[in-house]
C-alpha positions in Angstrom: 21.9 82.1 -9.8 20.0 85.3 -9.3 19.3 85.6 -13.0 17.8 82.0 -13.0 15.7 83.0 -10.1 14.5 86.2 -11.8 13.7 84.2 -15.0 11.8 81.7 -13.0 9.7 84.3 -11.2 9.1 86.1 -14.5 7.9 82.9 -16.1 5.4 82.2 -13.3 4.1 85.7 -12.6 3.7 87.0 -16.2 1.0 84.4 -17.3 -0.9 85.2 -14.0 -0.9 89.0 -14.8 -1.9 88.5 -18.4 -4.7 86.1 -17.3 -6.0 88.7 -14.8 -6.0 91.4 -17.6 -7.8 89.3 -20.1 -10.8 88.5 -17.8 -12.0 92.1 -17.5 -15.3 92.6 -19.2 -17.1 95.7 -20.3 -20.4 96.8 -18.9 -23.4 97.2 -21.2 -25.2 100.5 -20.8 -28.8 101.5 -21.2 -32.0 99.6 -21.7 -32.9 98.2 -25.1 -36.3 99.4 -26.3 -38.1 100.0 -29.5 -39.7 103.4 -29.9 -43.1 102.0 -28.9 -41.9 100.1 -25.8 -39.6 102.6 -24.2 -41.6 102.9 -20.9 -41.7 99.1 -20.2 -38.1 98.1 -20.9 -36.1 96.7 -18.0 -32.7 98.0 -17.1 -29.7 96.4 -18.8 -27.0 94.7 -16.8 -23.6 93.4 -17.5 -23.5 89.8 -18.7 -20.6 87.8 -20.1 -22.1 84.6 -21.5 -19.1 83.6 -23.7 -16.3 82.2 -21.6 -12.8 83.7 -21.8 -11.2 81.0 -23.8 -9.6 80.4 -27.2 -11.9 77.3 -27.6 -14.4 78.6 -30.2 -16.5 75.4 -29.8 -17.1 76.4 -26.2 -18.1 79.9 -27.2 -20.4 78.7 -29.9 -22.5 76.9 -27.4 -23.9 80.2 -26.0 -27.6 80.2 -26.8 -29.8 83.2 -26.4 -33.6 82.9 -26.0 -36.0 85.4 -27.6 -39.5 85.0 -25.9 -42.8 86.6 -26.3 -45.6 85.0 -24.4 -45.5 81.2 -25.1 -43.4 81.6 -28.2 -39.6 81.2 -27.9 -36.9 81.2 -30.5 -33.3 80.2 -29.7 -30.2 81.6 -31.4 -26.7 80.0 -31.1 -24.3 82.8 -31.0 -21.0 83.1 -32.9 -17.8 84.0 -31.2 -16.9 87.4 -32.6 -16.5 90.9 -30.9 -20.0 92.0 -32.1 -21.7 89.0 -30.8 -19.9 89.3 -27.4 -20.9 93.0 -27.3 -24.6 91.9 -28.0 -24.4 89.4 -25.1 -23.0 92.1 -22.8 -26.4 94.0 -23.2 -28.5 91.1 -21.9 -31.2 90.9 -20.8 -33.1 93.1 -23.2 -36.6 93.8 -24.2 -37.0 94.3 -28.0 -39.9 94.6 -30.4 -39.5 93.1 -33.9 -41.1 94.0 -37.1 -41.0 92.8 -40.6 -38.6 94.6 -43.1 -38.9 94.2 -46.8 -40.1 90.5 -46.7 -36.5 89.5 -45.9 -36.0 89.9 -42.1 -37.5 90.7 -38.8 -35.7 93.6 -37.2 -35.4 95.5 -33.9 -33.2 98.4 -32.9 -30.7 98.3 -30.0 -30.2 100.9 -27.4 -26.6 101.6 -28.6 -24.2 100.6 -31.4 -22.5 97.3 -31.2 -18.7 97.2 -31.1 -18.1 95.7 -34.5 -14.3 96.3 -34.8 -12.6 93.1 -35.8 -15.9 91.5 -36.9 -16.0 90.5 -40.6 -18.9 91.6 -42.6 -20.8 88.8 -44.4 -23.4 88.0 -47.0 -26.5 86.9 -45.0 -28.1 83.6 -45.5 -31.4 82.1 -44.4 -31.2 81.4 -40.6 -28.6 84.1 -39.8 -29.2 86.4 -36.8 -27.6 89.6 -37.9 -26.5 93.1 -37.1 -26.9 95.8 -39.7 -24.2 98.5 -38.9 -25.7 101.5 -40.7 -29.0 101.3 -39.0 -27.8 99.8 -35.6 -30.4 97.0 -35.8 -30.4 93.3 -35.2 -32.6 90.9 -37.1 -33.6 87.4 -38.2 -32.7 86.9 -41.9 -35.4 84.4 -43.0 -35.6 84.8 -46.8 -33.9 82.3 -49.1 -32.3 85.1 -51.0 -28.8 86.1 -49.9 -28.2 89.7 -48.8 -26.2 92.2 -50.9 -24.7 94.4 -48.2 -21.9 92.1 -47.0 -19.6 94.9 -45.7 -22.3 96.3 -43.5 -23.9 93.0 -42.3 -22.5 91.0 -39.4 -23.6 87.5 -38.5 -24.0 87.2 -34.7 -25.5 83.8 -34.6 -27.8 81.3 -36.3 -31.4 80.2 -35.7 -33.8 77.5 -37.0 -37.4 78.7 -37.3 -40.2 78.8 -39.7 -41.7 82.1 -41.0 -44.8 81.4 -38.9 -42.7 81.0 -35.8 -40.9 84.3 -36.6 -44.2 86.1 -37.0 -45.6 85.1 -33.6 -43.5 87.6 -31.6 -43.8 90.4 -34.1 -45.2 93.6 -32.6 -44.9 92.3 -29.1 -42.3 92.8 -26.3 -39.7 90.1 -26.7 -37.5 89.2 -23.8 -33.9 88.4 -24.8 -31.6 86.6 -22.4 -28.9 84.0 -22.3 -30.1 80.5 -21.6 -28.4 78.2 -19.1 
């Protein structure tokens, strides 16, 4: 009888303990700035916009807004470790610039945790993280990238080149949307 009682207690308590351990979140550190906007960047705070769930459809619904003045661009985030780490840095203030006629890029205040996130060839409409430089960007060219092992897709967007040029060179507020 005692062994059945112990087994019952174990079966009830273990899932509760494991559930409590899995809900811990990491805290983002530092404020995101580009070199020209270091003085005006707001402090970063912890933010976990992706729910703790195995349901990737639920996580894929996380939308991040990139706003400069009256221009706004929405990115639907993927559910991978690098994307979740990016979300933990929000809100951010970034400044984007064009790079090589392929993408609009900005630098983060720290490296993203990219362990267990697969590299990918980038395609038009991908919001990316380029590991060697520590930047994020909007891949807008119709040409695919050639650095699959160093490029991570964090999300996707739908915007014209004109819409991507509007916030270029301006402070862009980045935050999760409700």
